[in-house]
C-alpha positions in Angstrom: 58.5 -159.3 95.6 57.5 -160.7 99.1 53.9 -161.4 99.8 54.0 -158.9 102.7 55.3 -156.1 100.6 52.5 -156.9 98.2 49.7 -156.6 100.7 51.0 -153.2 101.5 50.8 -152.0 98.1 47.7 -149.8 97.1 45.7 -150.8 94.1 46.6 -149.8 90.8 45.0 -146.5 90.2 43.8 -147.4 86.6 42.0 -150.3 88.2 40.3 -148.2 90.7 39.6 -145.2 88.5 36.1 -146.1 87.4 35.2 -147.0 91.0 36.3 -143.7 92.1 34.7 -141.7 89.7 31.1 -143.6 90.2 31.4 -142.0 93.6 32.3 -138.4 92.1 29.3 -138.8 89.8 27.1 -139.3 92.6 28.2 -136.0 94.0 31.0 -137.2 96.6 34.0 -135.2 97.4 36.9 -137.4 96.7 39.2 -137.2 99.8 42.8 -138.4 99.1 44.8 -137.0 101.8 44.5 -136.9 105.7 44.2 -133.1 105.6 41.3 -133.2 103.1 39.5 -135.7 105.4 40.2 -133.4 108.6 39.1 -130.3 106.6 35.9 -131.8 105.3 34.9 -133.6 108.7 35.9 -130.8 111.0 33.2 -128.6 109.5 30.6 -130.0 111.8 27.4 -128.5 110.9 24.6 -130.3 109.5 24.9 -134.0 108.1 27.6 -135.7 106.4 28.1 -139.3 105.0 31.6 -140.6 104.6 31.7 -143.8 102.4 34.7 -145.9 102.6 35.0 -147.3 99.1 36.5 -150.6 98.1 37.6 -152.7 95.2 35.5 -155.7 96.5 32.4 -157.2 94.8 30.2 -156.1 97.5 31.2 -152.4 96.9 30.7 -152.8 93.2 27.3 -154.7 93.3 25.6 -153.4 96.4 27.3 -150.6 98.4 27.6 -148.0 95.5 24.4 -149.0 93.6 22.6 -148.9 97.0 23.9 -145.4 98.0 23.0 -144.1 94.5 19.5 -144.9 95.2 19.4 -143.7 98.7 21.0 -140.2 97.5 17.8 -139.8 95.7 15.8 -139.7 98.8 14.1 -136.6 99.9 16.2 -136.4 102.9 19.7 -137.2 102.6 22.9 -135.7 104.0 24.2 -132.2 103.1 27.4 -133.3 102.3 28.8 -136.7 101.0 32.4 -137.8 100.9 34.6 -140.8 99.9 38.1 -142.3 100.7 39.3 -145.2 99.0 40.7 -148.2 101.1 43.5 -149.6 99.2 44.3 -146.6 97.2 44.5 -143.8 99.7 46.0 -145.2 102.7 46.5 -142.0 104.6 43.2 -140.4 103.9 41.3 -143.9 105.0 43.3 -144.1 108.2 42.6 -140.6 108.9 38.8 -140.9 108.1 38.9 -144.1 110.3 40.2 -142.1 113.2 37.1 -139.9 113.2 34.9 -143.0 113.8 37.4 -145.2 115.7 34.5 -146.4 118.0 33.6 -148.7 114.9 35.8 -151.6 113.8 37.6 -150.8 110.4 35.4 -151.9 107.3 35.6 -151.7 103.6 33.2 -150.9 102.1 31.4 -149.1 104.8 29.3 -145.7 105.1 29.1 -143.6 108.4 26.6 -140.5 108.9 27.7 -137.8 111.1 25.4 -135.2 112.6 27.0 -131.8 113.8 30.4 -133.6 113.8 29.0 -137.0 115.8 29.1 -140.3 114.1 25.3 -141.5 114.6 25.1 -144.4 112.1 27.4 -146.9 110.8 27.1 -149.3 107.9 30.0 -152.0 108.0 30.5 -154.4 105.5 28.5 -157.1 106.9 25.4 -155.2 106.5 26.2 -155.0 102.7 27.7 -158.1 101.9 25.3 -160.7 100.3 22.4 -157.8 100.2 21.2 -156.4 96.9 21.2 -152.7 96.3 17.5 -152.0 97.3 18.2 -153.5 100.7 21.3 -151.3 101.2 19.3 -148.5 99.8 16.5 -149.1 102.4 19.1 -149.2 105.2 20.8 -145.9 104.3 17.2 -144.3 103.6 16.1 -145.3 107.1 19.3 -143.6 108.5 18.8 -140.5 106.4 15.0 -140.0 107.3 16.2 -140.4 110.8 19.3 -138.2 111.1 18.9 -135.7 108.0 16.8 -132.5 107.8 
Protein backbone atom coordinates (compact mmCIF):
# COMPACT_ATOMS: atom_id res chain seq x y z
CA UNK A 1 0.00 0.00 0.00
CA UNK A 2 1.42 3.45 -0.89
CA UNK A 3 2.56 5.58 2.04
CA UNK A 4 0.06 8.30 1.11
CA UNK A 5 -2.83 5.83 1.46
CA UNK A 6 -1.54 4.59 4.80
CA UNK A 7 -1.28 8.15 6.14
CA UNK A 8 -4.95 8.75 5.35
CA UNK A 9 -6.12 5.62 7.20
CA UNK A 10 -7.56 6.10 10.67
CA UNK A 11 -6.03 4.32 13.60
CA UNK A 12 -7.15 0.78 14.34
CA UNK A 13 -10.33 1.01 16.46
CA UNK A 14 -9.05 -1.69 18.83
CA UNK A 15 -5.87 0.29 19.41
CA UNK A 16 -7.67 3.49 20.35
CA UNK A 17 -10.60 1.96 22.25
CA UNK A 18 -8.94 2.32 25.69
CA UNK A 19 -7.97 5.93 24.90
CA UNK A 20 -11.53 6.74 23.87
CA UNK A 21 -12.95 4.90 26.89
CA UNK A 22 -10.73 6.91 29.23
CA UNK A 23 -12.48 10.09 28.08
CA UNK A 24 -15.95 8.58 28.42
CA UNK A 25 -15.08 7.49 31.97
CA UNK A 26 -14.23 11.14 32.72
CA UNK A 27 -17.76 12.07 31.69
CA UNK A 28 -17.01 13.28 28.17
CA UNK A 29 -19.58 12.77 25.44
CA UNK A 30 -17.86 10.98 22.58
CA UNK A 31 -18.69 12.69 19.29
CA UNK A 32 -18.05 10.49 16.26
CA UNK A 33 -19.85 12.34 13.43
CA UNK A 34 -19.98 15.89 12.20
CA UNK A 35 -23.68 16.07 13.04
CA UNK A 36 -23.02 15.04 16.65
CA UNK A 37 -20.39 17.77 16.91
CA UNK A 38 -22.76 20.41 15.54
CA UNK A 39 -25.60 19.27 17.79
CA UNK A 40 -23.34 19.38 20.85
CA UNK A 41 -21.63 22.69 20.12
CA UNK A 42 -24.64 24.55 18.74
CA UNK A 43 -26.26 24.40 22.19
CA UNK A 44 -24.59 27.67 23.13
CA UNK A 45 -25.54 28.16 26.79
CA UNK A 46 -22.93 27.74 29.49
CA UNK A 47 -19.43 26.36 29.19
CA UNK A 48 -18.23 23.45 27.10
CA UNK A 49 -14.82 21.83 26.93
CA UNK A 50 -14.03 20.03 23.70
CA UNK A 51 -11.01 17.75 23.87
CA UNK A 52 -9.34 16.62 20.65
CA UNK A 53 -7.99 13.24 21.67
CA UNK A 54 -4.95 11.62 20.11
CA UNK A 55 -2.95 8.41 20.13
CA UNK A 56 0.32 10.25 20.85
CA UNK A 57 2.34 9.89 24.03
CA UNK A 58 1.63 13.40 25.28
CA UNK A 59 -2.12 12.69 25.13
CA UNK A 60 -1.65 9.54 27.21
CA UNK A 61 1.03 10.83 29.55
CA UNK A 62 -0.03 14.43 30.11
CA UNK A 63 -3.25 15.61 28.44
CA UNK A 64 -5.80 13.01 29.52
CA UNK A 65 -4.38 12.60 33.06
CA UNK A 66 -4.18 16.40 33.43
CA UNK A 67 -7.75 16.80 32.22
CA UNK A 68 -8.93 14.15 34.70
CA UNK A 69 -7.39 16.16 37.56
CA UNK A 70 -8.76 19.47 36.24
CA UNK A 71 -12.29 18.09 36.02
CA UNK A 72 -12.14 17.56 39.79
CA UNK A 73 -11.98 21.34 40.25
CA UNK A 74 -14.94 23.12 41.86
CA UNK A 75 -15.35 25.27 38.77
CA UNK A 76 -15.47 23.22 35.61
CA UNK A 77 -17.29 23.21 32.27
CA UNK A 78 -21.00 22.46 32.22
CA UNK A 79 -20.42 19.86 29.52
CA UNK A 80 -17.39 18.00 28.15
CA UNK A 81 -17.04 16.29 24.79
CA UNK A 82 -14.30 14.62 22.81
CA UNK A 83 -13.42 13.82 19.23
CA UNK A 84 -10.57 11.50 18.28
CA UNK A 85 -8.13 12.73 15.65
CA UNK A 86 -7.03 9.87 13.41
CA UNK A 87 -10.13 7.86 14.24
CA UNK A 88 -13.16 10.02 13.50
CA UNK A 89 -11.94 12.33 10.74
CA UNK A 90 -15.33 13.88 9.93
CA UNK A 91 -16.07 14.70 13.56
CA UNK A 92 -12.59 16.09 14.11
CA UNK A 93 -12.79 18.30 11.01
CA UNK A 94 -16.23 19.56 12.03
CA UNK A 95 -15.03 20.26 15.58
CA UNK A 96 -12.05 22.22 14.26
CA UNK A 97 -14.39 24.27 12.07
CA UNK A 98 -15.96 25.57 15.29
CA UNK A 99 -12.60 26.99 16.39
CA UNK A 100 -10.91 27.67 13.05
CA UNK A 101 -9.16 30.74 14.45
CA UNK A 102 -6.74 28.28 16.10
CA UNK A 103 -4.35 25.99 14.19
CA UNK A 104 -5.18 22.26 14.18
CA UNK A 105 -3.50 20.44 17.02
CA UNK A 106 -3.80 16.99 18.53
CA UNK A 107 -4.20 16.68 21.38
CA UNK A 108 -5.81 19.97 22.27
CA UNK A 109 -8.55 21.40 24.45
CA UNK A 110 -10.92 24.23 23.63
CA UNK A 111 -13.13 25.92 26.19
CA UNK A 112 -16.29 27.58 24.89
CA UNK A 113 -18.48 29.99 26.85
CA UNK A 114 -21.91 30.70 25.37
CA UNK A 115 -20.73 29.35 22.03
CA UNK A 116 -17.53 31.40 21.82
CA UNK A 117 -14.07 29.82 22.05
CA UNK A 118 -12.44 31.57 25.02
CA UNK A 119 -9.44 29.32 25.74
CA UNK A 120 -7.27 27.03 23.65
CA UNK A 121 -4.62 24.57 24.82
CA UNK A 122 -2.70 23.20 21.81
CA UNK A 123 -0.24 20.35 21.78
CA UNK A 124 2.80 22.58 22.36
CA UNK A 125 1.32 23.56 25.76
CA UNK A 126 0.98 19.86 26.64
CA UNK A 127 4.06 18.19 25.20
CA UNK A 128 6.88 17.73 27.70
CA UNK A 129 4.72 18.75 30.67
CA UNK A 130 3.50 16.57 33.49
CA UNK A 131 -0.21 16.05 34.28
CA UNK A 132 -0.25 18.49 37.24
CA UNK A 133 1.10 21.26 34.97
CA UNK A 134 -1.54 20.56 32.33
CA UNK A 135 -4.21 20.44 35.04
CA UNK A 136 -3.02 23.78 36.43
CA UNK A 137 -3.43 25.45 33.02
CA UNK A 138 -6.90 24.00 32.58
CA UNK A 139 -8.00 24.85 36.13
CA UNK A 140 -6.82 28.43 35.62
CA UNK A 141 -9.07 28.65 32.53
CA UNK A 142 -11.95 26.95 34.35
CA UNK A 143 -11.65 29.38 37.26
CA UNK A 144 -11.78 32.32 34.84
CA UNK A 145 -14.54 31.20 32.50
CA UNK A 146 -16.72 28.61 34.29
CA UNK A 147 -19.42 29.32 36.86
